[in-house]
Each structure stands twice: as structure tokens, then as C-alpha cells.
C-alpha positions as CSV (number, residue, x, y, z in Angstrom):
1,M,44.3,-31.9,1.0
2,F,43.7,-31.4,-2.6
3,S,40.1,-32.6,-2.6
4,T,39.2,-30.2,0.2
5,N,40.4,-27.3,-2.0
6,A,38.5,-28.5,-4.9
7,Q,35.3,-28.8,-2.8
8,T,35.8,-25.3,-1.4
9,G,36.5,-23.9,-4.9
10,T,33.4,-25.6,-6.4
11,K,31.2,-24.4,-3.5
12,A,32.5,-20.8,-4.0
13,L,31.8,-21.0,-7.7
14,T,28.3,-22.3,-7.1
15,E,27.4,-19.3,-4.7
16,A,28.8,-17.0,-7.2
17,Q,26.6,-18.5,-10.0
18,K,23.5,-18.2,-7.7
19,D,24.3,-14.6,-6.9
20,T,24.8,-13.8,-10.6
21,A,21.4,-15.6,-11.4
22,D,19.6,-13.6,-8.6
23,V,21.0,-10.3,-10.1
24,A,19.8,-11.3,-13.6
25,D,16.4,-12.3,-12.4
26,S,15.8,-9.0,-10.5
27,T,17.1,-7.0,-13.6
28,E,14.9,-9.0,-16.0
29,N,11.8,-9.0,-13.7
30,P,10.8,-5.4,-12.3
31,D,8.6,-7.1,-9.7
32,L,11.6,-8.4,-7.9
33,Q,13.3,-5.0,-7.8
34,D,12.9,-3.1,-4.7
35,T,11.1,0.3,-5.5
36,N,10.7,1.8,-2.0
37,L,13.0,4.8,-1.8
38,V,14.2,4.1,1.7
39,A,14.1,0.3,2.0
40,D,17.6,-0.4,0.6
41,G,19.6,0.0,3.7
42,T,22.0,2.6,2.2
43,G,22.2,6.2,2.9
44,F,19.6,7.5,5.3
45,G,17.7,4.1,4.9
46,R,20.4,2.6,7.2
47,H,19.0,4.7,10.1
48,L,15.6,3.1,10.0
49,E,15.0,0.0,12.1
50,T,12.5,-1.2,9.5
51,P,11.8,0.2,6.1
52,L,9.2,3.0,5.7
53,E,5.9,1.6,4.6
54,G,4.2,3.1,1.6
55,D,5.4,5.7,-0.9
56,L,7.3,8.6,0.4
57,L,5.2,11.7,0.2
58,R,7.4,14.3,1.9
59,V,10.5,15.1,4.0
60,E,10.7,17.7,6.6
61,A,13.5,19.1,8.6
62,Q,13.0,19.5,12.3
63,E,16.1,20.9,13.9
64,H,18.7,18.2,13.8
65,Y,16.2,15.5,12.8
66,V,14.3,14.8,9.6
67,R,10.7,13.6,9.4
68,L,10.0,11.0,6.6
69,V,6.3,10.9,5.8
70,S,4.8,8.2,3.6
71,E,1.2,7.3,2.9
72,T,1.0,5.0,6.0
73,D,4.1,5.8,8.0
74,S,6.0,8.6,9.6
75,R,9.5,8.5,11.0
76,M,12.1,10.8,12.6
77,V,15.8,10.1,11.8
78,L,18.9,11.9,13.0
79,Y,20.4,13.0,9.7
80,R,20.9,16.3,7.8
81,F,18.1,17.4,5.6
82,N,20.4,18.4,2.7
83,D,22.0,14.9,2.8
84,I,18.6,13.3,2.6
85,V,17.5,15.6,-0.5
86,A,20.9,14.7,-2.2
87,E,20.1,11.0,-1.7
88,L,16.7,11.2,-3.1
89,P,16.0,10.6,-6.9
90,G,15.5,14.0,-8.5
91,N,12.9,12.6,-10.8
92,D,10.6,11.7,-7.9
93,G,10.3,15.1,-6.2
94,M,11.8,18.5,-5.4
95,Q,12.8,20.8,-2.6
96,V,10.1,23.4,-2.1
97,H,11.5,25.2,0.8
98,R,14.7,25.2,3.0
99,S,12.9,22.5,5.3
100,H,10.7,20.7,2.9
101,W,11.0,18.2,0.0
102,V,7.8,16.7,-1.7
103,A,7.2,13.9,-4.1
104,Y,5.6,15.0,-7.2
105,A,3.0,12.3,-7.0
106,A,1.9,13.5,-3.5
107,V,0.9,17.1,-4.8
108,V,-2.9,17.5,-5.5
109,G,-3.2,21.2,-5.5
110,Q,-2.0,24.7,-4.5
111,S,-3.5,27.1,-2.1
112,R,-2.7,30.7,-0.8
113,E,-3.0,31.8,2.8
114,N,-2.0,35.3,3.9
115,G,-0.1,35.7,0.6
116,R,2.0,32.6,0.9
117,L,1.8,29.7,-1.5
118,W,1.2,26.1,-0.1
119,L,1.2,22.8,-1.9
120,D,-1.7,20.5,-0.9
121,L,-0.7,17.0,-0.5
122,K,-2.8,13.8,-0.9
123,D,-2.6,13.0,2.8
124,G,-4.2,16.3,3.6
125,S,-1.0,18.0,4.7
126,K,0.2,21.4,3.5
127,V,3.8,22.3,2.7
128,P,5.0,25.9,2.3
129,V,6.8,27.1,-0.7
130,S,9.3,29.7,-0.4
131,R,10.1,32.5,-2.9
132,K,13.4,30.9,-3.7
133,Y,11.7,27.9,-5.2
134,M,8.4,29.5,-6.6
135,D,9.7,29.5,-10.2
136,D,10.4,25.7,-10.0
137,V,7.1,24.9,-8.5
138,D,5.4,27.0,-11.0
139,A,7.3,25.2,-13.8
140,R,6.4,21.7,-12.4
141,F,2.9,22.3,-11.2
142,G,1.8,25.3,-13.1
143,K,1.0,28.8,-11.9
144,E,-1.8,29.4,-9.6
145,T,-4.7,30.8,-11.5
146,T,-6.3,34.2,-10.4
147,A,-9.5,32.3,-9.6
148,Q,-7.7,30.3,-7.1
149,K,-6.1,33.3,-5.5
150,K,-9.4,35.1,-5.2
151,A,-11.2,32.0,-4.0
152,V,-8.8,31.8,-0.9
153,N,-8.9,35.5,-0.1
């Protein structure tokens, strides 16, 4: 009876040591850390059958669903847009419209159409910027120059 408990205790200690070693390895070696924003299985990531491939470029609300768009993948999840925005790291992107969030790295330019400001993304898509977020967009990406405004009109 005593030897069975001792074996169980030893086995549990060995597994705990392995878990601690795995955590230390991933902390010391950044290559072992998961950098995909939605692959960790927490928050809205748990609603994806498989992790989203590529870097997240933008998030768009579509009624009760949210579209997640990466460089190579696009998925719809049943989730509240505001909850997803709250779960995304603030240093990776920003909300630019009541229905749109963009990754900073995805923005390649700005354009105007019929007086509205749009962000041009590296995948070729355009995301509208609402007046509410205009100052934040200007602070992050710079104001659109007069030459840019005239070129579009």
C-alpha cells in the first residue's frame, strides 16, 4: 500500500517538473511561444475549429457574427464585436469604426472617396474610418495630405 502511494507521488512530481521545464523553455525561447493572436483557445479563439492561419489583418462586425481576416484566411464566428476588440492586444491594432478593427501592420495607406476616409490594407481591402475615430487614426498614421485629397477627387 505504501509503495503504491510513493509511486503515485513520484509520478506526479515528475510530471510537475516536466510542466515547469516546458514553461521555462517557452519563456526563455521566443520561438516556442505562440504568437498567433487567436490560436490559444481562449476568448474568441475557442470558437474556431482550427487556429486562424497568418497574421490577423482586420476584424469586421456583420450583424451577430464577426469576420476575422488574416493574410491567408477568413472566418466568421458568433461573438460580440466589442468583446473581440477588448480581447485583442491594444498595441497590435485599433478600432477605426463601430464595425471595424485593423492591425497596425496591415495599413499601407489612406484614401478618400466621396469625402469619407478609408484605410487601405495590404490585402487590397479598404476599411472605413468614422469621424469618432478620425483623430486616433490621424495620430497613428498621420494626417492625409492635401495632395492625397486632391488626387482622389
